[in-house]
N, C-alpha and C positions, 0 to 999 in steps of 0.2 A: 778072128772075131768078126761077127757079122754086125750090121747096123743095129739089129734087135738086141744083140748081146751087149752092145756099147752102153746102153742105158743101165744095164745091170752092174756096170763097173762101180757106180756110186755106192751100192750096197756091199760090195766085196772088197773095195780098196779103202785104205785109211784116209780120212778126210785131210790129214796132214801130208798127203802124197805130194812129192815134188819131182817133176820130170825134168829131164835135160835134153833139149832138142837144139842142135846147132850151137851148142855152147850156152844157150839161154835156159834159165829155170822157168818152169811153167806149173801152174796149179792143176789140181785134178780137173776142174771145170774147163780150163784151157786145153788140157790134154784130150778130154772127151770131144771138144769142139774140133781140134785138129784131126783126131782120128776119124771123126765123122766126114770131114772133107776128104781125107784119104780114101775112105771106103766108098765115097761117091765117085771119085775119079778112078778107082780100081775096085770095081764091085766083086771081083773074084780074088781079092787079096788073100794071100796065105802067108803066115809068119810062123817060123819054127825057131825055137831057141837052140842054137848050135853049142853054146858054151855059156856058163854063168859062174860068177864069183861073188861070194857074199863076204862082207867085212863089216862087222858091227851092225849098224842099221842101214848100210848101203849095199846095193847090188849092181853089178855090171853084167851086161849080157851081149853076146854076139848073136845076131839074128840072120836067118836066111829068109829073104822076102821075095815072093813072086806075085805077079798079077798082070792083068791086061789093062792098059791105059785107055779108058773109054770116055773121059770127060776132062774139062779144064781143071787144072790144079793150081 
């Protein structure tokens, strides 16, 4: 996902989105903010879903993430 694509998340993801980062829940707006910080620090960030499991309304995913650290995070 690029910085430009990040803004498009609002239109594609459900407004009731709840993310879980470091054991903490975060809203869609907070997720977009954190992803923006990550993309700033790792401008060539690439994420690939290695495995995912869906159960009811929940999904779990194992990601493979690579990128060059270029700014403070």
